[in-house]
N, C-alpha and C positions, 0 to 999 in steps of 0.2 A: 384344025384349030390348033394344033400342033405349031403353028408355023406364023397364029397371033399372035399366040404367047409367046414366041422368038422374039417378033418385030415390038411388041408390048413393050419387051423388057427392056432390048437395047436402047428403043426411043426413050423410056424414063430413064434410063438412066444418063445419056448423052441431055436429055433437058436435065435432070437432077446436078450434073458437073456446071452445066451453063449456070442455071439458077445460084447455083449454093456462092458461085466466083462472083457473080454482081450483087447478091446478100455482104457478103463481105468485103466487097468494095463500098457498101455503101451506110459503112459503119462510121460516126464519129468520137474521136475520144475527146479526152480534159481533165484536169488531172484537180483533185478536190482530195486535200491537205495532204498533197504527194506522194498520192494514190492515182493510177493511170485510169481512167474508167472507158468502160466503152461504152456508147447508145449507139444501137440499129433504125436504120431512118426508112431500111428497107420492105418491102411490097415481100411477107413470106408466101402467099398465097403460092402464085406461081411454083416455087421451090414442096410446096406440102401438095395439089396435086403430081407433078409429078414421080414426087414420092411414090404417091398414090399408083399411079399407072407405071410403073415399075414393080410391086408388090402385086400388081392385078395381072401383070403379063406375067413372073414367076408361079401364081396361083396357074393361071390359065393351061401354064407349059406341064407344067409336074400333072396339073389335073387331065390332062391329052395323054399322056408319056406314060400312064398306070391304068388306062380301061385295059380292059383285057380282051378287047378288037381291033386291036393299036393295028 
């Protein structure tokens, strides 16, 4: 189980970084009364899912490491 937690943590972290870059590139800016306003037109679902996979991996990793019969 510890290996599964490590794998999920690494995959979740890599996916979060990739999707965060995509979300930041899919934003549009415009000026309104001299203020620059950014509007995101990105799909946030992959970023949220990859963040959940990252957190689940950490939880599994910690739970597997704290078992008395490691």
